[in-house]
C-alpha positions as CSV (number, residue, x, y, z in Angstrom):
1,X,-243.4,144.9,-10.2
2,X,-241.2,142.7,-8.0
3,X,-240.8,143.8,-4.4
4,X,-237.5,145.3,-3.5
5,X,-235.6,145.5,-0.2
6,X,-233.1,148.3,0.6
7,X,-230.0,147.7,2.7
8,X,-228.8,151.0,4.3
9,X,-225.3,150.8,5.5
10,X,-225.1,154.4,6.4
11,X,-227.9,157.0,6.6
12,X,-229.5,159.5,8.9
13,X,-232.8,159.7,10.7
14,X,-233.7,163.4,10.5
15,X,-236.7,163.0,12.9
16,X,-234.6,161.4,15.6
17,X,-231.5,163.3,14.8
18,X,-229.3,160.2,14.8
19,X,-227.2,158.1,12.4
20,X,-228.8,155.0,10.8
21,X,-226.6,151.9,10.3
22,X,-227.3,148.5,8.9
23,X,-231.0,149.0,8.4
24,X,-233.3,147.1,5.9
25,X,-236.5,148.7,4.6
26,X,-238.9,147.4,2.0
27,X,-239.9,150.5,0.1
28,X,-238.0,153.3,-1.8
29,X,-240.0,156.0,0.0
30,X,-238.8,154.6,3.4
31,X,-235.2,154.3,2.2
32,X,-235.2,157.8,0.7
33,X,-236.1,159.2,4.2
34,X,-232.8,158.0,5.5
35,X,-230.4,158.7,2.5
36,X,-231.7,161.7,0.6
37,X,-229.3,164.6,1.1
38,X,-227.1,162.6,3.5
39,X,-223.5,163.0,2.7
40,X,-221.7,159.6,2.6
41,X,-224.9,157.6,2.6
42,X,-224.5,154.0,1.5
43,X,-227.3,151.8,0.4
44,X,-228.3,149.2,-2.2
45,X,-231.5,147.6,-3.5
46,X,-232.2,143.9,-3.6
47,X,-234.9,141.5,-4.7
48,X,-234.7,139.3,-1.5
49,X,-234.2,140.2,2.1
50,X,-231.4,137.5,2.3
51,X,-229.4,139.5,-0.3
52,X,-229.9,142.7,1.7
53,X,-228.7,141.0,4.9
54,X,-225.6,139.6,3.1
55,X,-224.8,143.1,1.8
56,X,-225.0,144.6,5.3
57,X,-222.7,141.8,6.6
58,X,-219.9,142.7,4.2
59,X,-217.1,145.0,5.2
60,X,-216.4,148.2,3.4
61,X,-213.9,147.5,0.5
62,X,-212.3,150.9,0.7
63,X,-209.3,151.6,2.8
64,X,-208.4,155.1,3.9
65,X,-205.0,156.6,3.4
66,X,-203.5,157.7,6.7
67,X,-205.8,155.4,8.7
68,X,-205.6,151.9,7.3
69,X,-202.8,149.6,6.4
70,X,-202.0,148.4,2.8
71,X,-198.9,147.1,1.0
72,X,-196.1,149.7,0.7
73,X,-193.7,147.7,-1.4
74,X,-195.8,147.1,-4.5
75,X,-197.0,149.3,-7.3
76,X,-199.2,152.2,-6.3
77,X,-201.4,154.1,-8.8
78,X,-203.1,157.5,-8.3
79,X,-206.0,158.5,-10.5
80,X,-208.2,161.5,-10.8
81,X,-210.6,163.2,-13.2
82,X,-211.6,166.7,-14.2
83,X,-214.2,168.4,-16.4
84,X,-214.2,171.4,-18.6
85,X,-217.6,173.1,-18.7
86,X,-216.7,175.0,-21.9
87,X,-215.8,172.0,-24.0
88,X,-218.1,169.5,-22.2
89,X,-215.2,167.0,-22.1
90,X,-213.7,165.1,-19.2
91,X,-210.0,164.5,-18.7
92,X,-208.0,162.1,-16.5
93,X,-204.7,161.7,-14.9
94,X,-202.7,158.6,-13.8
95,X,-199.5,158.5,-11.8
96,X,-197.7,155.2,-11.0
97,X,-195.2,154.9,-8.2
98,X,-193.2,152.1,-6.5
99,X,-191.6,152.8,-3.1
100,X,-192.0,156.5,-3.6
101,X,-190.3,156.6,-7.1
102,X,-192.6,157.9,-9.9
103,X,-192.4,155.4,-12.8
104,X,-195.2,156.5,-15.1
105,X,-197.3,159.5,-15.8
106,X,-200.2,159.7,-18.2
107,X,-203.1,162.2,-18.8
108,X,-205.6,162.7,-21.6
109,X,-208.9,164.2,-22.6
110,X,-212.1,162.8,-24.0
111,X,-212.5,162.7,-27.8
112,X,-216.0,164.1,-27.5
113,X,-218.6,165.3,-25.0
114,X,-220.8,162.2,-24.9
115,X,-220.1,161.7,-21.2
116,X,-220.7,165.3,-20.2
117,X,-223.6,164.3,-17.9
118,X,-221.2,162.6,-15.4
119,X,-218.6,165.3,-15.7
120,X,-215.3,164.5,-13.9
121,X,-216.5,161.1,-12.8
122,X,-215.9,159.9,-16.3
123,X,-212.2,160.9,-15.9
124,X,-211.9,159.2,-12.5
125,X,-213.2,155.9,-14.0
126,X,-211.0,156.3,-17.1
127,X,-207.9,156.8,-15.0
128,X,-208.7,153.6,-13.0
129,X,-209.1,151.5,-16.2
130,X,-205.8,152.9,-17.6
131,X,-204.1,151.9,-14.3
132,X,-205.3,148.3,-14.8
133,X,-204.2,148.4,-18.5
134,X,-200.8,149.6,-17.4
135,X,-200.7,146.6,-15.0
136,X,-201.7,144.2,-17.7
137,X,-199.0,145.6,-20.1
138,X,-196.3,145.4,-17.4
139,X,-197.3,142.0,-15.9
140,X,-198.1,143.6,-12.6
141,X,-200.3,141.3,-10.4
142,X,-201.0,143.4,-7.4
143,X,-201.9,147.1,-7.2
144,X,-202.8,149.7,-4.6
145,X,-205.2,152.1,-6.3
146,X,-205.6,155.6,-4.8
147,X,-208.6,157.6,-5.6
148,X,-210.8,160.4,-4.1
149,X,-214.1,159.4,-5.8
150,X,-215.6,156.4,-3.9
151,X,-217.3,155.1,-7.1
152,X,-213.9,154.0,-8.4
153,X,-214.1,151.2,-5.8
154,X,-217.9,150.8,-5.3
155,X,-218.8,150.5,-9.0
156,X,-215.9,148.1,-9.6
157,X,-216.8,145.8,-6.7
158,X,-220.6,146.0,-7.2
159,X,-220.9,147.7,-3.8
160,X,-223.1,150.3,-5.5
161,X,-226.0,149.7,-7.8
162,X,-225.1,150.4,-11.4
163,X,-227.9,152.4,-13.0
164,X,-226.1,154.4,-15.7
165,X,-224.5,152.8,-18.8
166,X,-221.1,154.4,-17.8
167,X,-221.0,152.6,-14.5
168,X,-222.1,149.3,-16.0
169,X,-219.4,149.5,-18.7
170,X,-216.8,150.5,-16.0
171,X,-217.8,147.4,-13.9
172,X,-217.5,145.1,-16.9
173,X,-214.2,146.6,-18.2
174,X,-212.6,146.7,-14.7
175,X,-213.5,143.1,-13.8
176,X,-212.5,141.8,-17.2
177,X,-209.0,143.3,-16.8
178,X,-208.7,142.0,-13.2
179,X,-209.9,138.5,-14.0
180,X,-208.0,138.0,-17.3
181,X,-204.7,139.3,-15.8
182,X,-205.1,138.0,-12.3
183,X,-204.7,141.4,-10.7
184,X,-205.4,142.0,-7.0
185,X,-206.5,145.5,-6.3
186,X,-206.4,147.3,-2.9
187,X,-208.7,150.4,-3.1
188,X,-207.5,153.3,-1.0
189,X,-209.4,156.6,-0.7
190,X,-207.5,159.9,-0.5
191,X,-209.3,163.0,0.6
192,X,-208.9,165.5,-2.2
193,X,-207.1,168.8,-1.9
194,X,-205.5,167.9,1.5
195,X,-201.9,168.4,0.5
196,X,-201.2,164.8,-0.5
197,X,-198.4,165.2,-3.0
198,X,-199.3,162.5,-5.5
199,X,-203.0,163.2,-5.3
200,X,-202.4,166.9,-6.0
201,X,-200.1,166.0,-8.9
202,X,-202.6,163.7,-10.5
203,X,-205.4,166.3,-10.0
204,X,-203.3,168.9,-11.9
205,X,-202.3,166.5,-14.7
206,X,-206.0,165.8,-15.2
207,X,-206.8,169.5,-15.2
208,X,-204.1,170.5,-17.6
209,X,-205.1,167.7,-20.0
210,X,-208.6,169.3,-20.1
211,X,-207.3,172.8,-20.7
212,X,-208.2,174.1,-17.2
213,X,-206.3,176.7,-15.2
214,X,-204.0,175.4,-12.5
215,X,-203.3,176.8,-9.0
216,X,-199.9,175.1,-9.1
217,X,-200.4,173.2,-5.8
218,X,-197.8,170.6,-6.8
219,X,-195.3,173.4,-7.2
220,X,-196.0,174.8,-3.8
221,X,-195.7,171.4,-2.2
222,X,-192.4,170.6,-3.9
223,X,-190.8,173.8,-2.5
224,X,-190.7,172.0,0.8
225,X,-190.5,168.3,-0.2
226,X,-188.6,166.2,-2.6
227,X,-189.7,164.0,-5.6
228,X,-187.9,161.2,-7.3
229,X,-188.8,160.0,-10.8
230,X,-187.5,157.0,-12.7
231,X,-186.3,158.7,-15.8
232,X,-185.6,162.1,-17.4
233,X,-188.7,161.9,-19.6
234,X,-190.9,162.0,-16.5
235,X,-189.1,165.1,-15.3
236,X,-189.9,166.7,-18.6
237,X,-193.5,165.7,-18.3
238,X,-193.7,167.5,-15.0
239,X,-193.2,170.8,-16.9
240,X,-197.0,170.6,-17.6
241,X,-197.7,171.4,-14.0
242,X,-194.5,173.1,-12.7
243,X,-193.6,176.5,-14.1
244,X,-190.6,177.4,-11.9
245,X,-187.3,176.0,-13.0
246,X,-185.8,176.1,-9.4
247,X,-188.7,173.9,-8.3
248,X,-188.2,171.5,-11.1
249,X,-184.5,171.2,-10.2
250,X,-185.6,169.6,-6.8
251,X,-186.9,166.6,-8.8
252,X,-184.3,163.9,-8.8
253,X,-183.7,161.0,-11.2
254,X,-183.5,157.6,-9.4
255,X,-180.1,155.8,-9.7
C-alpha cells in the first residue's frame, strides 16, 4: 500500500490541551488523534508530502456572512437541505435574490430513498446544483452561494477528500456546470438557525417539501422585518411557509 501523508489544517491535541494547526503526519493513526471527535476539524490525505504542504498553504475557500466581504450587487442564492426519517427521503430548498429582492424560489423532494445514508446533506448538495443550473439557464456568470453545510464548498472545490459516491458526483456535476458556463462562485457560510431571514426561509422551504412540520420561524421574523419579491407568484409560493395573512401582507412586490 502506498504511503500517505495527512495535512491537518485544524485539529486538537487532547494530551496538550491545545489547538493543532497546519500539521503534517504520515499515518492515519497519528492523524486520527488530532481530528477524531473534534468539531470543525479540517484535514486531507495525500500521496506526497509536497501535496500536503501545498494544501496547508492554501487559504480557506469559505467566506463567513457577517465577517467577510463579498459582492453585494450580484445574484445571491441560498440553499438548504432536510431529511424525513419516516420516508427516508431528502428534500431541498433554493432561494435566489438580487439586491435584497427575491427573484426565484424552488423546493423539492427526492424520488426515492437511495441517498438516505447521507440524510439532509443530499438536499444541501442538490440545492447547490440547482442554483448553478439556474445560473446556466439565466446566463448568470457570477454567484454568491450561501450555505450552512461546509461540504457545499469543500466537496465542490476538492478541499475535502471525496470518499462517497455522492460527493464524487457532486464534485463532477458542480465543476462541469461551472466550467461549461463560466460561472464564478463565492462560497459564504451562514450559521443555521441564527435568525438570518433568507436562511430561515430556505430551511423551511426544504422542510415543507419533505413533509416536515414547521416552527414558522420565517413568519416570526417577517412580523418585524420586510420582504420584497419580484412577482406575485413568489408571494403565493410563500404561503407554503407563512400561515398568517397579515404577515403575508407585509411582503411587497417590486416595482
